[in-house]
All heavy atoms as an XYZ file, in Angstrom:
890
protein
N     185.710     48.697     20.730
C     184.900     49.838     21.024
C     183.402     49.539     20.871
O     182.558     49.941     21.645
C     185.303     50.995     20.093
C     184.366     52.167     20.183
C     186.751     51.401     20.424
N     183.121     48.688     19.841
C     181.763     48.336     19.500
C     181.117     47.429     20.767
O     180.045     47.722     21.147
C     181.644     47.502     18.233
O     182.207     48.330     17.241
C     180.198     47.152     17.934
N     181.959     46.574     21.251
C     181.542     45.763     22.332
C     181.288     46.755     23.589
O     180.248     46.572     24.219
C     182.566     44.702     22.663
C     182.576     43.714     21.481
C     182.156     43.929     23.992
C     183.712     42.705     21.682
N     182.177     47.620     23.873
C     181.986     48.541     24.972
C     180.731     49.350     24.823
O     179.984     49.526     25.837
C     183.225     49.482     25.109
N     180.493     49.865     23.662
C     179.182     50.598     23.416
C     177.924     49.768     23.733
O     177.056     50.244     24.291
C     179.234     51.166     21.960
C     180.093     52.264     21.696
C     179.914     52.790     20.255
N     180.872     53.768     19.945
C     181.288     54.071     18.736
N     180.732     53.386     17.641
N     182.233     54.933     18.533
N     178.036     48.527     23.304
C     176.916     47.684     23.465
C     176.727     47.411     24.997
O     175.537     47.394     25.481
C     177.004     46.364     22.769
N     177.823     47.242     25.715
C     177.672     46.862     27.081
C     177.189     48.071     27.950
O     176.591     47.853     29.058
C     179.014     46.399     27.693
C     179.433     45.015     27.115
C     180.843     44.630     27.573
C     178.434     43.990     27.499
N     177.367     49.268     27.535
C     176.951     50.457     28.241
C     175.410     50.439     28.405
O     174.841     50.844     29.402
C     177.417     51.739     27.565
C     176.713     52.987     28.105
C     178.944     51.952     27.741
N     174.767     49.794     27.405
C     173.253     49.785     27.384
C     172.744     48.616     28.210
O     171.539     48.425     28.375
C     172.767     49.593     25.941
C     173.196     50.790     25.099
C     172.743     50.547     23.598
C     173.219     51.685     22.746
N     172.884     51.495     21.362
N     173.675     47.926     28.909
C     173.285     46.825     29.829
C     172.311     45.757     29.087
O     171.212     45.584     29.634
C     172.730     47.333     31.109
C     173.698     48.201     31.867
C     173.219     48.648     33.229
O     172.064     48.351     33.596
O     173.987     49.284     33.925
N     172.724     45.225     27.994
C     171.861     44.280     27.352
C     171.724     42.963     28.045
O     172.544     42.542     28.855
C     172.569     44.114     25.978
C     174.037     44.195     26.358
C     174.123     45.309     27.412
N     170.696     42.198     27.719
C     170.541     40.879     28.256
C     171.117     39.788     27.248
O     171.286     38.723     27.557
C     169.155     40.623     28.507
O     168.332     40.731     27.432
N     171.350     40.378     26.020
C     171.792     39.459     24.947
C     172.599     40.249     23.923
O     172.323     41.382     23.639
C     170.589     38.873     24.155
C     170.842     37.644     23.381
C     170.888     36.378     23.937
C     171.204     37.791     22.008
C     171.255     35.283     23.138
C     171.482     36.739     21.252
C     171.538     35.426     21.861
N     173.737     39.581     23.473
C     174.560     40.187     22.433
C     174.566     39.222     21.253
O     174.771     38.061     21.376
C     176.038     40.356     22.938
C     176.319     41.371     24.002
C     177.795     41.339     24.447
C     176.033     42.778     23.527
N     174.404     39.840     20.080
C     174.482     39.132     18.781
C     175.633     39.765     18.016
O     175.596     40.871     17.702
C     173.168     39.218     17.998
C     173.175     38.543     16.712
C     172.900     37.165     16.694
C     173.536     39.115     15.523
C     172.943     36.408     15.492
C     173.600     38.439     14.325
C     173.330     37.112     14.279
N     176.689     38.909     17.808
C     177.926     39.495     17.269
C     178.323     38.741     15.978
O     178.330     37.484     16.010
C     179.025     39.438     18.274
C     178.572     39.981     19.598
S     179.841     40.198     20.689
C     180.453     41.726     20.103
N     178.643     39.487     14.941
C     179.114     38.891     13.702
C     180.631     39.117     13.561
O     181.072     40.279     13.401
C     178.384     39.543     12.513
C     178.720     38.894     11.193
O     179.396     37.911     11.227
O     178.256     39.458     10.141
N     181.394     38.070     13.660
C     182.895     38.079     13.540
C     183.439     39.190     14.429
O     184.204     40.074     13.928
C     183.254     38.306     12.135
C     182.948     37.144     11.200
C     183.825     35.924     11.422
O     184.832     36.090     12.034
O     183.435     34.850     10.937
N     183.294     39.112     15.790
C     183.813     40.171     16.650
C     185.327     40.108     16.708
O     185.966     41.144     17.155
C     183.194     39.847     18.005
C     182.941     38.360     17.939
C     182.594     38.084     16.522
N     185.971     39.085     16.190
C     187.479     39.016     16.288
C     188.129     39.215     14.952
O     189.370     39.055     14.783
C     187.879     37.660     16.907
O     187.421     36.635     16.064
C     187.410     37.495     18.319
N     187.314     39.560     13.990
C     187.898     39.773     12.614
C     188.970     40.800     12.645
O     188.864     41.873     13.149
C     186.749     40.188     11.681
O     187.277     40.319     10.333
N     190.138     40.480     11.951
C     191.239     41.439     11.906
C     192.090     41.596     13.146
O     193.017     42.329     13.161
N     191.887     40.734     14.142
C     192.687     40.708     15.370
C     193.686     39.646     15.295
O     193.508     38.564     14.732
C     191.767     40.513     16.629
C     190.676     41.596     16.757
C     189.812     41.222     17.962
C     191.251     42.997     16.986
N     194.844     39.891     16.023
C     195.848     38.837     16.176
C     195.325     37.705     17.026
O     194.272     37.853     17.728
C     197.097     39.421     16.728
C     196.907     39.908     18.154
O     197.021     39.121     19.042
O     196.802     41.131     18.244
N     196.007     36.567     16.988
C     195.534     35.343     17.676
C     195.249     35.554     19.142
O     194.258     35.236     19.680
C     196.508     34.213     17.467
C     196.442     33.796     15.986
C     196.195     33.005     18.281
C     197.553     32.818     15.592
N     196.208     36.224     19.889
C     196.107     36.436     21.301
C     194.819     37.296     21.562
O     194.016     36.977     22.426
C     197.323     37.073     21.863
C     197.250     37.269     23.409
C     198.326     38.103     24.041
C     198.199     38.300     25.451
N     196.928     38.761     25.918
N     194.690     38.421     20.792
C     193.572     39.298     21.057
C     192.286     38.633     20.753
O     191.210     38.839     21.423
C     193.756     40.595     20.276
O     194.977     41.206     20.603
C     192.719     41.626     20.578
N     192.240     37.738     19.741
C     191.034     36.958     19.389
C     190.581     36.144     20.647
O     189.426     36.190     21.073
C     191.268     36.112     18.241
C     191.349     36.748     16.897
C     191.601     35.703     15.791
O     191.389     34.498     15.925
N     192.175     36.241     14.671
N     191.566     35.468     21.176
C     191.237     34.603     22.416
C     190.785     35.490     23.543
O     189.883     35.192     24.227
C     192.453     33.792     22.744
C     192.654     32.660     21.829
C     193.939     31.796     22.167
N     193.852     31.424     23.572
C     193.168     30.361     24.110
N     192.435     29.619     23.291
N     193.308     30.109     25.402
N     191.480     36.659     23.722
C     191.076     37.570     24.823
C     189.682     38.043     24.724
O     188.947     38.053     25.699
C     192.130     38.724     24.896
C     193.476     38.397     25.376
O     193.721     37.237     25.888
O     194.386     39.204     25.180
N     189.310     38.424     23.519
C     187.967     38.880     23.340
C     186.941     37.860     23.506
O     185.938     38.088     24.162
C     187.838     39.540     21.798
C     186.387     39.774     21.431
C     188.660     40.821     21.705
N     187.183     36.635     22.960
C     186.258     35.562     23.045
C     186.130     35.085     24.513
O     185.058     34.790     25.059
C     186.604     34.423     22.190
C     186.530     34.735     20.681
S     184.801     35.317     20.193
C     183.990     33.779     20.333
N     187.241     35.073     25.301
C     187.134     34.759     26.713
C     186.392     35.760     27.470
O     185.655     35.476     28.409
C     188.573     34.426     27.361
C     189.014     33.017     27.087
C     189.873     32.667     26.113
C     188.590     32.032     27.969
C     190.315     31.364     25.920
C     188.947     30.722     27.833
C     189.838     30.354     26.768
N     186.625     37.096     27.092
C     185.875     38.102     27.703
C     184.389     37.938     27.536
O     183.537     38.046     28.443
C     186.274     39.496     27.203
C     185.501     40.654     27.673
C     185.646     41.172     28.934
C     184.582     41.234     26.796
C     184.884     42.160     29.410
C     183.742     42.275     27.232
C     183.931     42.775     28.550
N     184.002     37.687     26.291
C     182.525     37.440     25.958
C     182.042     36.240     26.698
O     180.836     36.304     27.273
C     182.387     37.274     24.470
C     182.653     38.498     23.582
C     182.601     38.077     22.169
C     181.663     39.597     23.916
N     182.816     35.144     26.796
C     182.407     33.962     27.579
C     182.189     34.340     29.042
O     181.231     33.904     29.721
C     183.426     32.833     27.400
C     183.161     31.665     28.171
C     182.065     30.780     27.528
C     181.982     29.420     28.204
N     181.070     28.527     27.531
N     183.067     35.156     29.536
C     182.954     35.607     30.918
C     181.628     36.377     31.186
O     181.085     36.304     32.267
N     181.213     37.173     30.173
C     180.015     37.974     30.359
C     178.787     37.055     30.588
O     177.836     37.425     31.272
C     179.755     38.772     29.089
C     180.640     40.008     28.922
C     180.337     40.677     27.586
C     180.582     40.957     29.999
N     178.886     35.839     29.980
C     177.697     34.951     30.218
C     177.600     34.452     31.618
O     176.503     34.191     32.116
C     177.842     33.728     29.197
O     178.920     32.913     29.655
C     177.996     34.145     27.810
N     178.705     34.461     32.290
C     178.679     33.999     33.649
C     178.551     35.152     34.709
O     177.682     35.137     35.533
C     180.014     33.289     34.041
C     180.401     32.173     33.031
C     179.853     30.889     33.496
C     180.414     29.794     32.701
N     179.428     29.205     31.770
N     179.330     36.221     34.426
C     179.405     37.363     35.509
C     178.245     38.310     35.310
O     177.727     38.784     36.358
C     180.736     38.164     35.371
O     180.764     38.749     34.043
C     181.897     37.312     35.652
N     177.710     38.504     34.086
C     176.612     39.542     33.858
C     175.391     38.836     33.412
O     174.385     39.509     33.137
C     177.097     40.510     32.879
C     178.289     41.316     33.189
C     177.969     42.353     34.273
C     179.215     43.236     34.445
N     178.979     44.151     35.522
N     175.403     37.499     33.284
C     174.274     36.704     32.785
C     173.757     37.226     31.497
O     172.514     37.380     31.290
C     173.152     36.696     33.872
C     172.146     35.577     33.664
O     172.507     34.575     33.177
N     170.879     35.771     34.027
N     174.669     37.496     30.577
C     174.303     37.982     29.233
C     174.382     36.880     28.228
O     175.465     36.191     28.286
C     175.299     39.240     28.809
C     175.100     40.358     29.754
C     174.986     39.547     27.353
C     176.062     41.538     29.455
N     173.440     36.677     27.473
C     173.480     35.661     26.412
C     174.326     36.203     25.310
O     174.268     37.442     24.962
N     175.149     35.380     24.698
C     176.038     35.768     23.592
C     175.864     34.775     22.446
O     176.111     33.599     22.589
C     177.520     35.852     24.007
C     178.409     36.274     22.845
C     177.731     36.899     25.155
N     175.542     35.263     21.259
C     175.515     34.442     20.021
C     176.448     35.137     19.027
O     176.422     36.274     18.819
C     174.142     34.486     19.361
C     173.975     33.567     18.192
C     172.658     32.854     18.261
C     174.224     34.309     16.887
N     177.493     34.330     18.686
C     178.557     34.869     17.834
C     178.735     34.095     16.626
O     178.729     32.878     16.634
C     179.900     34.776     18.649
O     179.732     35.523     19.879
C     181.035     35.440     17.875
N     178.792     34.778     15.516
C     179.158     34.180     14.235
C     180.654     34.276     14.138
O     181.192     35.329     14.298
C     178.500     34.921     12.997
C     176.915     34.827     13.117
C     178.987     34.324     11.687
C     176.224     35.685     12.185
N     181.250     33.056     13.946
C     182.692     33.072     13.869
C     183.160     31.945     12.889
O     182.495     30.856     12.958
C     183.306     32.891     15.305
C     184.885     33.016     15.253
C     182.941     31.569     15.923
C     185.480     33.146     16.648
N     184.188     32.174     12.154
C     184.611     31.156     11.265
C     185.779     30.333     11.736
O     186.161     29.400     11.149
C     184.952     31.779      9.885
C     183.744     32.281      9.154
N     183.232     33.556      9.338
C     182.916     31.641      8.278
C     182.240     33.668      8.523
N     181.973     32.493      7.904
N     186.398     30.756     12.889
C     187.410     29.969     13.493
C     186.812     28.789     14.317
O     186.410     28.972     15.433
C     188.272     30.841     14.357
C     189.560     30.181     14.951
O     189.517     28.908     15.089
O     190.554     30.893     15.249
N     186.720     27.662     13.675
C     186.020     26.537     14.275
C     186.716     26.041     15.590
O     186.096     25.616     16.466
C     185.907     25.339     13.288
C     184.774     24.354     13.677
C     187.206     24.667     12.924
C     183.376     24.828     13.704
N     188.026     26.142     15.653
C     188.754     25.717     16.842
C     188.520     26.670     17.989
O     188.382     26.247     19.152
C     190.277     25.517     16.515
C     190.433     24.404     15.584
O     189.775     23.354     15.632
N     191.386     24.533     14.641
N     188.410     27.925     17.731
C     188.127     28.898     18.709
C     186.676     28.737     19.290
O     186.505     28.688     20.456
C     188.423     30.329     18.295
C     188.324     31.441     19.270
C     189.327     31.181     20.437
C     188.555     32.773     18.658
N     185.814     28.505     18.295
C     184.459     28.125     18.649
C     184.370     26.925     19.563
O     183.648     26.897     20.544
C     183.557     28.064     17.449
N     185.077     25.932     19.142
C     185.049     24.675     19.910
C     185.508     24.816     21.358
O     185.028     24.190     22.254
C     185.866     23.594     19.185
N     186.506     25.671     21.583
C     187.046     25.903     22.892
C     186.076     26.687     23.790
O     185.997     26.453     25.000
C     188.417     26.676     22.752
C     189.085     26.949     24.043
C     190.401     27.569     23.907
O     190.783     27.938     22.736
O     191.102     27.736     24.919
N     185.249     27.564     23.218
C     184.458     28.481     24.072
C     182.947     28.253     23.982
O     182.313     28.776     24.911
C     184.879     29.889     23.674
C     186.274     30.290     24.092
C     186.762     31.477     23.305
C     186.389     30.481     25.568
N     182.565     27.718     22.921
C     181.032     27.686     22.774
C     180.336     26.597     23.574
O     180.926     25.480     23.726
C     180.737     27.476     21.281
N     179.264     26.809     24.096
C     178.448     25.803     24.726
C     177.682     24.983     23.670
O     177.547     23.765     23.815
C     177.324     26.513     25.637
C     177.949     27.212     26.801
O     178.947     26.729     27.355
O     177.356     28.263     27.175
N     177.250     25.643     22.563
C     176.619     24.914     21.515
C     177.129     25.633     20.170
O     177.448     26.769     20.081
C     175.098     25.102     21.544
C     174.499     24.362     22.748
C     173.031     24.461     22.684
C     172.495     23.788     23.946
N     171.095     24.070     24.185
N     177.156     24.786     19.121
C     177.628     25.230     17.818
C     176.573     24.898     16.756
O     176.001     23.770     16.838
C     178.971     24.565     17.472
C     180.051     25.201     18.275
C     179.341     24.845     15.993
C     181.432     24.573     18.053
N     176.340     25.763     15.875
C     175.456     25.584     14.731
C     176.374     25.610     13.509
O     177.133     26.582     13.306
C     174.357     26.578     14.653
C     173.487     26.478     13.367
C     173.454     26.589     15.883
N     176.303     24.614     12.634
C     177.051     24.600     11.411
C     176.163     24.750     10.232
O     175.131     23.979     10.057
C     177.913     23.247     11.239
C     178.646     23.300      9.912
C     178.808     23.090     12.416
N     176.394     25.814      9.364
C     175.536     26.032      8.285
C     176.350     25.955      7.024
O     177.636     26.302      7.019
C     175.012     27.481      8.330
C     174.119     27.829      9.504
C     173.777     29.330      9.505
C     172.827     27.079      9.436
N     175.777     25.525      5.925
C     176.412     25.552      4.585
C     175.357     26.019      3.562
O     174.321     25.458      3.432
C     176.924     24.228      4.162
C     177.454     24.195      2.748
C     178.690     23.308      2.600
N     179.140     23.327      1.257
C     180.146     23.971      0.802
N     180.903     24.647      1.634
N     180.416     24.010     -0.461
N     175.711     27.147      2.900
C     174.802     27.721      1.942
C     173.448     27.911      2.486
O     172.346     27.574      1.858
C     174.786     26.891      0.659
C     176.202     26.821     -0.050
C     176.178     25.958     -1.296
O     175.186     25.363     -1.619
O     177.231     25.937     -1.866
N     173.293     28.383      3.709
C     171.999     28.612      4.370
C     171.354     27.443      4.920
O     170.221     27.631      5.484
N     171.902     26.259      4.792
C     171.169     25.031      5.330
C     171.931     24.556      6.533
O     173.139     24.504      6.617
C     171.227     23.986      4.209
C     170.346     24.419      2.971
C     170.321     23.342      2.057
C     169.509     23.776      0.766
N     169.464     22.994     -0.359
N     171.081     24.076      7.468
C     171.612     23.573      8.750
C     172.198     22.205      8.544
O     171.487     21.299      7.985
C     170.480     23.466      9.813
C     170.831     22.817     11.130
C     171.734     23.744     11.805
C     169.545     22.572     11.919
N     173.462     22.100      8.825
C     174.156     20.718      8.820
C     174.130     20.042     10.145
O     174.004     18.855     10.132
C     175.596     20.905      8.277
C     175.758     21.424      6.900
C     177.312     21.457      6.542
C     175.072     20.524      5.894
N     174.372     20.796     11.195
C     174.395     20.210     12.481
C     174.289     21.327     13.537
O     174.613     22.528     13.346
C     175.757     19.517     12.703
N     173.861     20.868     14.753
C     173.843     21.743     15.845
C     174.001     20.944     17.128
O     173.596     19.725     17.155
C     172.558     22.606     15.917
C     171.321     21.868     16.215
C     170.110     22.797     16.262
C     168.838     21.983     16.426
N     167.698     22.869     16.621
N     174.671     21.469     18.146
C     174.834     20.742     19.365
C     176.120     21.175     20.043
O     176.724     22.205     19.694
N     176.533     20.335     21.024
C     177.745     20.626     21.697
C     178.953     20.424     20.780
O     178.892     19.621     19.822
C     177.878     19.610     22.911
C     176.869     19.949     24.032
C     177.115     19.064     25.184
C     176.089     19.365     26.227
N     176.454     18.977     27.582
N     180.003     21.132     20.989
C     181.134     21.067     20.036
C     181.647     19.654     19.759
O     181.874     19.354     18.582
C     182.261     21.820     20.776
C     181.552     22.869     21.621
C     180.315     22.129     22.088
N     181.669     18.747     20.757
C     182.167     17.417     20.577
C     181.229     16.572     19.687
O     181.592     15.632     19.045
C     182.497     16.714     21.845
C     181.324     16.570     22.747
C     181.076     17.696     23.695
O     181.637     18.767     23.531
O     180.316     17.563     24.624
N     179.972     17.005     19.607
C     179.014     16.304     18.776
C     178.940     16.828     17.364
O     178.585     16.112     16.427
C     177.578     16.364     19.419
N     179.303     18.045     17.167
C     179.230     18.753     15.828
C     180.533     18.697     15.120
O     180.545     18.543     13.914
C     178.719     20.169     16.088
C     178.799     21.012     14.788
C     177.301     20.190     16.641
N     181.632     18.866     15.864
C     182.944     18.882     15.254
C     183.466     17.469     15.049
O     184.283     17.011     15.872
C     183.906     19.836     15.949
C     183.290     21.237     16.005
C     185.314     19.873     15.248
C     184.021     22.228     16.879
N     183.013     16.780     13.984
C     183.394     15.499     13.714
C     183.743     15.531     12.207
O     183.271     16.349     11.415
C     182.245     14.460     14.016
C     181.977     14.467     15.479
C     181.012     14.761     13.203
N     184.623     14.524     11.798
C     185.170     14.628     10.499
C     184.108     14.663      9.371
O     184.243     15.446      8.396
C     186.044     13.307     10.309
C     186.457     13.086     11.773
C     185.331     13.544     12.610
N     183.027     13.899      9.497
C     182.046     13.847      8.469
C     181.416     15.263      8.259
O     181.120     15.652      7.173
C     180.968     12.812      8.795
C     181.530     11.356      8.887
C     182.231     11.018     10.166
O     182.126     11.781     11.185
O     182.950     10.041     10.127
N     180.900     15.791      9.364
C     180.291     17.104      9.275
C     181.216     18.196      8.780
O     180.794     19.069      7.967
C     179.617     17.526     10.628
C     178.529     16.524     10.977
C     179.153     18.935     10.637
C     178.039     16.642     12.395
N     182.483     18.196      9.238
C     183.421     19.174      8.828
C     183.810     19.043      7.306
O     183.909     20.038      6.648
C     184.717     19.051      9.627
C     184.460     19.390     11.176
S     183.958     21.139     11.545
C     182.166     20.931     11.691
N     183.830     17.868      6.880
C     184.091     17.593      5.357
C     182.968     18.146      4.576
O     183.236     18.747      3.499
C     184.268     16.055      5.183
N     181.732     17.969      5.101
C     180.579     18.425      4.389
C     180.529     19.999      4.379
O     180.138     20.581      3.370
C     179.280     17.815      5.017
C     178.040     18.064      4.220
C     176.829     17.388      4.827
O     176.872     16.802      5.920
N     175.661     17.582      4.222
N     180.798     20.482      5.495
C     180.712     21.974      5.739
C     181.836     22.676      4.964
O     181.522     23.788      4.334
C     180.797     22.369      7.199
N     183.029     22.240      5.002
C     184.181     22.916      4.457
C     184.812     22.304      3.228
O     185.700     22.887      2.633
C     185.158     23.163      5.529
C     184.708     23.963      6.710
C     184.540     23.234      7.979
C     184.361     25.165      6.646
C     184.046     23.882      9.026
C     183.866     25.920      7.763
C     183.736     25.206      8.938
N     184.335     21.192      2.773
C     184.828     20.444      1.613
C     186.316     20.253      1.677
O     187.075     20.558      0.783
C     184.462     21.205      0.331
C     183.022     21.261      0.085
C     182.615     21.975     -1.160
O     183.394     22.636     -1.813
O     181.439     21.772     -1.589
N     186.834     19.797      2.861
C     188.251     19.504      3.079
C     188.395     18.142      3.703
O     187.515     17.700      4.448
C     188.912     20.592      3.963
C     189.009     21.966      3.204
C     188.260     20.744      5.280
N     189.522     17.498      3.405
C     189.834     16.282      4.060
C     190.341     16.715      5.526
O     191.111     17.685      5.563
C     191.021     15.563      3.337
C     191.243     14.180      3.803
C     192.210     13.556      2.877
C     192.684     12.213      3.501
N     193.641     11.500      2.662
N     189.903     16.098      6.534
C     190.249     16.604      7.846
C     190.332     15.490      8.831
O     189.979     14.339      8.643
C     189.137     17.623      8.290
C     187.854     16.892      8.558
O     187.644     16.390      9.743
N     186.940     16.903      7.601
N     190.853     15.803      9.984
C     190.942     14.946     11.144
C     190.582     15.779     12.336
O     190.941     16.945     12.436
C     192.371     14.387     11.239
C     192.544     13.489     12.426
C     193.973     12.912     12.488
C     194.084     11.969     13.638
N     195.480     11.340     13.666
N     189.842     15.138     13.288
C     189.505     15.878     14.491
C     190.292     15.225     15.664
O     190.128     13.941     15.855
C     188.006     15.811     14.761
C     187.642     16.466     16.117
C     187.234     16.539     13.635
N     191.023     15.952     16.373
C     191.708     15.468     17.545
C     191.132     16.260     18.749
O     190.497     17.246     18.647
C     193.241     15.632     17.461
C     193.538     17.178     17.357
C     193.811     14.931     16.364
C     195.077     17.413     17.623
N     191.364     15.672     19.940
C     190.967     16.385     21.123
C     192.268     16.882     21.912
O     193.223     16.151     22.052
C     190.197     15.420     22.066
C     188.780     15.332     21.630
C     188.398     14.473     20.547
C     187.771     16.048     22.269
C     187.110     14.392     20.076
C     186.414     15.971     21.792
C     186.076     15.155     20.734
N     192.088     18.193     22.267
C     193.179     18.808     23.050
C     192.526     19.523     24.191
O     191.586     20.357     24.010
C     193.961     19.821     22.084
C     194.967     20.583     22.794
N     196.148     19.981     23.244
C     195.059     21.859     23.109
C     196.920     20.920     23.775
N     196.267     22.080     23.742
N     193.019     19.206     25.349
C     192.408     19.797     26.637
C     190.968     19.646     26.683
O     190.220     20.533     27.104
C     192.843     21.236     26.800
C     194.344     21.453     26.958
C     194.778     22.895     27.072
O     194.104     23.774     26.698
N     195.955     23.112     27.591
N     190.442     18.532     26.224
C     189.055     18.187     26.293
C     188.196     18.764     25.172
O     186.941     18.531     25.145
N     188.819     19.474     24.241
C     188.005     20.205     23.183
C     188.344     19.536     21.857
O     189.588     19.262     21.588
C     188.317     21.597     23.212
C     187.951     22.305     24.417
O     186.807     22.228     24.965
N     188.818     23.110     25.008
N     187.371     19.439     20.912
C     187.706     18.914     19.589
C     188.501     20.077     18.898
O     188.329     21.220     19.097
C     186.348     18.748     18.917
C     185.415     19.646     19.666
C     185.960     19.676     21.085
N     189.393     19.592     18.043
C     190.301     20.440     17.301
C     190.414     19.998     15.901
O     190.759     18.902     15.650
C     191.686     20.531     17.926
C     192.519     21.579     17.334
N     192.569     22.930     17.778
C     193.471     21.533     16.384
C     193.488     23.589     17.101
N     194.040     22.771     16.252
N     190.005     20.860     14.931
C     189.943     20.444     13.484
C     191.306     20.670     12.854
O     191.904     21.692     12.954
C     188.928     21.298     12.792
C     188.734     21.041     11.346
C     188.157     19.704     11.042
C     187.830     22.096     10.613
N     191.787     19.575     12.274
C     193.063     19.679     11.471
C     192.620     19.436     10.013
O     191.953     18.477      9.720
C     194.013     18.558     11.884
C     194.464     18.494     13.348
C     195.344     17.388     13.578
C     195.174     19.810     13.740
N     193.143     20.337      9.130
C     193.012     20.228      7.719
C     194.076     19.388      7.142
O     195.246     19.732      7.358
C     192.847     21.564      7.031
C     191.816     22.445      7.623
C     192.654     21.369      5.501
C     190.385     21.867      7.705
N     193.805     18.303      6.434
C     194.812     17.485      5.888
C     195.083     17.893      4.418
O     194.216     18.252      3.674
C     194.400     16.009      5.946
C     193.994     15.469      7.365
C     193.459     14.095      7.367
C     195.200     15.643      8.349
N     196.386     17.613      3.988
C     196.713     17.900      2.604
C     196.032     16.864      1.721
O     195.923     15.678      2.046
C     198.257     17.766      2.451
C     199.021     18.833      2.993
O     198.443     19.988      3.161
N     200.206     18.679      3.420
N     195.523     17.386      0.607
C     194.905     16.434     -0.374
C     196.034     15.951     -1.256
O     197.035     16.539     -1.581
C     193.974     17.291     -1.305
C     192.834     17.915     -0.568
C     191.746     16.903     -0.193
O     191.606     15.879     -0.924
O     191.010     17.182      0.680
N     195.922     14.629     -1.478
C     196.838     13.984     -2.402
C     196.397     14.241     -3.916
O     195.484     13.610     -4.319
C     196.920     12.397     -2.097
C     197.854     11.739     -3.002
O     198.624     12.419     -3.797
O     197.921     10.509     -2.942
N     197.100     15.187     -4.495
C     196.652     15.642     -5.828
C     197.093     14.666     -6.953
O     196.722     14.827     -8.077
C     197.128     17.013     -6.134
C     196.582     18.035     -5.131
C     196.997     19.354     -5.460
C     196.646     20.268     -4.278
N     195.722     21.250     -4.552
N     197.842     13.611     -6.600
C     198.337     12.737     -7.602
C     197.664     11.315     -7.599
O     198.176     10.345     -8.070
C     199.824     12.580     -7.445
C     200.518     13.871     -7.649
N     200.671     14.560     -8.784
C     201.174     14.683     -6.692
C     201.321     15.697     -8.587
N     201.616     15.753     -7.312
N     196.471     11.268     -6.960
C     195.697      9.956     -6.993
C     195.837      9.272     -5.701
O     195.290      8.326     -5.463
């Protein structure tokens, strides 16, 4: 509903904070693909804050990674979603694989016994 209200005003830019929060996986993707489509069909700029790094990697032209208000990285998903930056940002052991041309972050189990 919030997105529809914003679009009625025919904006040139949308700034959205977690627009998919509380939605199931399919609906999250649907909303994000809809927003991506607006950039092409309506020439609307979209800046979205989202914590689902894999969804961002699939749809974003550029990604900015922040930690405690400090810029860690910015650029195309394949340049930003790399193990070193993801470890620094999220403090997790990880691996990045590519699926359908997009980086995909995998969180690895920590070996708690040494």
